[in-house]
C-alpha positions as CSV (number, residue, x, y, z in Angstrom):
1,M,13.2,40.0,16.5
2,K,13.6,37.7,19.4
3,E,15.7,34.6,18.8
4,F,14.1,31.3,19.8
5,F,16.4,28.4,20.7
6,I,17.2,25.9,23.4
7,T,20.6,24.5,24.3
8,A,21.6,20.9,24.2
9,G,22.3,21.0,27.9
10,E,18.9,22.2,29.0
11,L,17.2,19.6,26.7
12,A,19.3,16.8,28.1
13,E,18.5,17.9,31.7
14,Y,14.7,18.0,30.8
15,L,14.9,14.5,29.4
16,N,17.1,13.3,32.3
17,C,19.6,12.0,29.8
18,K,23.4,12.1,29.6
19,I,25.1,14.4,27.1
20,L,28.4,14.2,25.3
21,G,29.8,17.4,23.7
22,D,28.9,21.0,23.9
23,K,26.2,21.6,26.5
24,G,25.8,25.2,25.2
25,K,25.1,24.1,21.6
26,K,22.1,26.1,20.3
27,I,19.1,24.2,18.8
28,Y,16.7,26.1,16.7
29,G,14.4,23.2,15.8
30,I,14.1,19.4,15.0
31,A,14.5,17.8,11.7
32,L,14.7,14.4,10.0
33,M,18.1,13.0,9.7
34,Q,18.3,13.6,5.9
35,D,17.1,17.2,6.4
36,S,19.1,18.2,9.4
37,T,21.5,21.1,9.6
38,E,24.1,22.4,12.1
39,N,21.3,24.3,13.9
40,T,18.9,21.5,14.3
41,L,18.5,18.4,16.5
42,T,17.7,15.0,14.9
43,Y,17.0,11.6,16.4
44,V,18.7,8.4,15.2
45,M,17.3,5.0,15.9
46,S,19.6,2.2,17.1
47,D,19.4,0.3,13.7
48,K,20.5,3.5,11.8
49,R,23.5,4.5,13.9
50,D,25.8,3.6,11.1
51,R,24.3,6.6,9.2
52,I,25.3,9.1,11.8
53,Q,28.5,10.0,9.9
54,D,26.3,11.2,7.0
55,C,24.1,13.3,9.3
56,N,24.5,17.1,9.4
57,A,22.7,17.7,12.7
58,G,24.4,19.8,15.4
59,V,22.8,17.7,18.1
60,I,21.8,14.0,17.9
61,L,19.5,12.1,20.2
62,T,20.4,8.5,20.1
63,T,21.1,5.4,22.2
64,A,24.6,5.2,23.8
65,S,27.1,3.6,21.5
66,I,30.8,3.2,20.8
67,G,32.6,4.8,17.9
68,L,30.5,8.0,17.4
69,P,32.3,10.9,15.7
70,L,33.5,13.1,18.6
71,Y,33.0,16.5,16.8
72,R,29.2,16.2,17.4
73,T,27.0,16.8,20.4
74,Y,25.0,13.8,21.6
75,I,22.1,13.3,24.0
76,F,22.0,9.6,25.0
77,T,18.8,7.8,25.9
78,N,18.3,4.4,27.4
79,Q,15.3,3.8,25.1
80,E,14.7,4.3,21.4
81,P,14.7,8.0,20.7
82,Y,11.3,7.7,18.9
83,Y,9.6,7.1,22.3
84,M,11.0,10.5,23.5
85,L,10.0,12.4,20.4
86,N,6.8,13.9,21.7
87,D,8.6,15.1,24.9
88,V,11.2,16.8,22.7
89,I,8.7,18.4,20.5
90,C,6.5,19.6,23.4
91,Y,9.5,21.1,25.2
92,M,10.5,23.0,22.0
93,M,7.0,24.3,21.6
94,N,6.8,25.4,25.2
95,K,10.1,27.3,24.6
96,G,8.6,29.1,21.7
97,L,10.4,27.4,18.8
98,Y,7.3,26.6,16.9
99,C,4.7,29.0,18.4
100,N,6.0,32.3,17.0
101,N,4.3,32.3,13.5
102,E,1.1,34.1,14.6
103,N,2.2,37.3,12.8
104,Y,3.1,35.5,9.6
105,K,0.0,36.0,7.4
106,P,-0.5,33.6,4.5
107,I,0.9,34.8,1.1
108,I,-1.7,34.3,-1.7
109,A,-0.9,35.1,-5.3
110,D,-3.3,37.6,-6.9
111,S,-4.3,35.1,-9.6
112,A,-5.2,32.4,-7.1
113,V,-9.0,31.6,-6.8
114,I,-10.1,31.0,-3.3
115,S,-13.7,29.7,-2.9
116,Q,-16.1,30.3,0.0
117,N,-15.4,29.2,3.5
118,V,-11.7,28.4,2.8
119,V,-9.4,28.6,5.8
120,I,-5.7,29.3,5.2
121,G,-3.3,28.9,8.0
122,N,-0.4,31.2,9.1
123,G,2.8,31.1,7.1
124,S,1.2,29.3,4.1
125,V,2.1,30.2,0.5
126,I,-0.3,29.8,-2.4
127,G,1.1,30.3,-5.9
128,E,-0.1,31.6,-9.2
129,N,-3.3,30.3,-10.9
130,C,-4.2,28.0,-8.0
131,F,-7.8,27.0,-7.3
132,I,-8.9,26.1,-3.8
133,G,-12.4,24.6,-3.5
134,A,-15.1,25.6,-1.0
135,N,-14.9,24.4,2.6
136,T,-11.2,23.4,2.3
137,V,-8.8,23.9,5.1
138,I,-5.1,24.7,4.4
139,G,-3.0,24.2,7.5
140,D,-0.1,26.4,8.8
141,N,3.1,26.7,6.8
142,T,1.7,24.8,3.8
143,I,3.5,25.5,0.5
144,I,1.4,25.2,-2.7
145,E,3.2,26.0,-5.9
146,D,1.7,27.4,-9.1
147,N,-1.2,25.9,-11.1
148,V,-2.5,23.6,-8.3
149,Y,-6.2,22.6,-8.2
150,I,-7.6,21.5,-4.8
151,G,-11.2,20.4,-4.7
152,T,-13.9,21.0,-2.1
153,C,-13.9,19.9,1.5
154,C,-10.2,18.9,1.6
155,S,-7.9,19.1,4.6
156,V,-4.3,19.9,3.6
157,G,-1.8,20.1,6.4
158,T,-4.2,18.5,9.0
159,E,-2.8,17.2,12.2
160,N,-0.7,14.0,11.9
161,F,-2.1,10.6,13.0
162,E,1.0,9.4,14.7
163,F,0.7,7.7,18.1
164,C,3.4,6.0,20.2
165,K,2.3,2.9,22.2
166,T,3.7,2.9,25.7
167,E,3.0,1.0,28.9
168,H,0.3,3.6,29.7
169,G,-1.4,3.3,26.3
170,W,-1.3,5.3,23.1
171,S,0.4,8.7,23.3
172,K,-0.1,11.3,20.6
173,I,3.1,12.8,19.0
174,R,2.7,16.5,18.2
175,A,3.5,17.7,14.7
176,V,5.7,20.6,13.7
177,G,6.2,19.7,10.1
178,N,4.3,20.9,7.0
179,V,3.0,20.0,3.5
180,H,4.7,20.9,0.2
181,I,2.6,20.6,-3.0
182,C,4.5,21.1,-6.2
183,H,3.2,22.8,-9.4
184,N,0.5,21.5,-11.7
185,V,-0.9,19.0,-9.1
186,F,-4.6,18.1,-9.2
187,I,-6.3,17.1,-6.0
188,G,-10.0,16.0,-5.9
189,G,-12.6,16.5,-3.2
190,N,-12.5,15.2,0.4
191,V,-8.8,14.5,0.3
192,V,-6.9,14.5,3.6
193,I,-3.1,15.3,3.5
194,E,-1.4,15.2,6.9
195,K,1.4,17.5,7.8
196,G,4.7,16.0,8.7
197,T,5.5,15.2,12.3
198,V,9.0,16.5,12.0
199,G,9.6,16.8,8.3
200,T,7.5,17.5,5.1
201,T,4.7,15.6,3.4
202,F,5.6,16.1,-0.2
203,I,3.6,15.8,-3.5
204,G,5.5,16.0,-6.7
205,A,4.7,18.0,-9.8
206,Y,1.9,16.9,-12.3
207,T,0.6,14.3,-9.8
208,Q,-3.2,13.6,-9.8
209,I,-5.0,12.6,-6.6
210,D,-8.7,11.4,-6.9
211,N,-11.4,12.0,-4.3
212,L,-11.4,10.4,-0.8
213,V,-7.7,9.7,-0.6
214,E,-5.7,9.8,2.6
215,V,-2.0,10.8,2.5
216,G,-0.2,10.2,5.8
217,H,2.5,12.3,7.5
218,E,5.9,12.5,5.9
219,C,4.7,10.7,2.8
220,R,6.7,11.5,-0.4
221,I,4.9,11.2,-3.6
222,G,6.9,11.6,-6.8
223,E,6.1,13.4,-10.1
224,N,3.3,12.5,-12.5
225,C,1.7,9.9,-10.2
226,H,-2.0,8.9,-10.6
227,I,-3.8,7.9,-7.4
228,V,-7.4,6.8,-7.6
229,A,-10.2,7.2,-5.1
230,C,-10.3,5.6,-1.6
231,T,-6.5,4.9,-1.6
232,A,-4.7,5.3,1.8
233,L,-1.0,6.0,2.2
234,A,0.3,5.4,5.7
235,G,3.0,7.7,7.3
236,W,6.5,7.6,5.8
237,A,5.4,5.8,2.6
238,E,7.5,6.8,-0.4
239,I,6.1,6.7,-3.9
240,G,8.4,7.1,-6.9
241,N,7.7,8.9,-10.2
242,N,5.1,7.8,-12.7
243,V,3.4,5.5,-10.3
244,D,-0.3,4.4,-10.9
245,I,-2.3,3.5,-7.8
246,Y,-5.8,2.3,-8.5
247,G,-8.9,2.4,-6.3
248,Q,-9.0,1.1,-2.6
249,S,-5.3,0.3,-2.5
250,A,-3.4,0.7,0.8
251,I,0.3,1.3,1.3
252,S,1.8,0.5,4.7
253,N,4.1,2.9,6.6
254,N,7.8,3.1,5.5
255,V,7.1,1.2,2.3
256,K,8.8,2.3,-0.9
257,V,7.1,2.0,-4.3
258,G,9.5,2.2,-7.2
259,N,9.3,4.4,-10.3
260,G,6.8,3.3,-12.9
261,A,5.1,0.8,-10.7
262,V,1.4,-0.1,-11.1
263,L,-0.7,-1.0,-8.0
264,L,-4.0,-2.5,-9.3
265,A,-7.3,-2.1,-7.4
266,R,-7.4,-3.1,-3.8
267,A,-3.6,-3.9,-3.7
268,G,-2.4,-4.2,-0.1
269,V,1.3,-3.1,-0.1
270,D,3.2,-4.1,3.0
271,K,6.7,-4.4,1.5
272,N,8.9,-2.5,-1.0
273,I,7.8,-2.6,-4.7
274,K,10.5,-2.6,-7.5
275,D,10.6,-0.2,-10.4
276,N,8.0,-0.9,-13.1
277,A,6.4,-3.8,-11.2
278,I,2.7,-4.5,-11.7
279,V,1.2,-5.9,-8.4
280,S,-2.2,-6.9,-7.1
281,G,-3.8,-8.7,-4.1
282,F,-3.0,-8.8,-0.5
283,P,-0.3,-9.0,0.4
284,A,0.6,-7.4,-3.0
285,R,2.7,-9.4,-5.3
286,E,3.5,-9.7,-9.0
287,H,0.1,-9.6,-10.8
288,K,0.7,-12.7,-12.9
289,T,1.6,-14.7,-9.8
290,E,-1.5,-13.5,-8.0
291,M,-3.7,-14.5,-10.9
292,R,-2.2,-18.0,-10.9
293,C,-2.8,-18.3,-7.2
294,Q,-6.4,-17.2,-7.6
295,A,-6.9,-19.6,-10.5
296,F,-5.5,-22.5,-8.4
297,L,-7.8,-21.7,-5.5
298,R,-10.8,-21.6,-7.7
299,K,-10.0,-24.9,-9.3
300,L,-9.5,-26.4,-5.8
301,Y,-12.8,-25.0,-4.6
302,Y,-14.9,-26.3,-7.5
303,K,-13.1,-29.6,-7.4
304,N,-14.2,-30.0,-3.7
305,I,-17.7,-29.0,-4.6
306,K,-18.0,-31.8,-7.1
307,K,-16.7,-34.3,-4.5
308,D,-19.4,-33.1,-2.1
309,V,-22.1,-33.5,-4.8
310,K,-21.1,-37.1,-5.4
């Protein structure tokens, strides 16, 4: 089988960037910093350079800086690496790193029930006793473990909604990640789960997701979570274990929700939530505090009405 890779030197030349280290270092793919290996490239933003020592990537795309470990290979950019991410992914795809799975047919367990008009992408795996509802689309390289129920008209592993704003407007970032759904997960109808841009969109075991829920790219949802209809999770959101999220709630990108937290209906979460917290309102805050604020505003409102009547 043909080996697909690029070298650090040719990627640096394509990006018109300087390189420090082994120009011949082989790169077999791109990965998030925490998932990187000796055979992958990762990108490190300037505010996270102090974490480079803990990174396992063979090649690192980052901004020039002093004090980097010399045993690594670096490609230096004058702008934040995120703005070059699409160029890197497109170059890898053009070199065949992510375009060689056409011959990998999906693996479907004999006990899985696949309804009418279901599309299952290349390289996907569907475990024992799964049910896939009619008109659902399962994207390439999706992993679905045993005893998973997915309702009708869902899109699992759909293209990511990640755009980078440049001086020329919004630029789409291609996706090479996937989706991993653990065992005993229940997913209702018309649910959209985006595949990761670089990494994996992950849903933990025994989690239940109601109808009309959006799960963004690279979201990580823990075990035994309960997510009610019309909830939206932006990319990179991280939900702990045993979290309850009630209807029409929204979680911003890169926000972390702690274990055991409860997000009441229409909560707008734009910052991290502590373990076991109960929050409501927008911006979401401790529920009792939100209720006091609402009571104060109502009293103020009715007090002003009485003044107007007099």
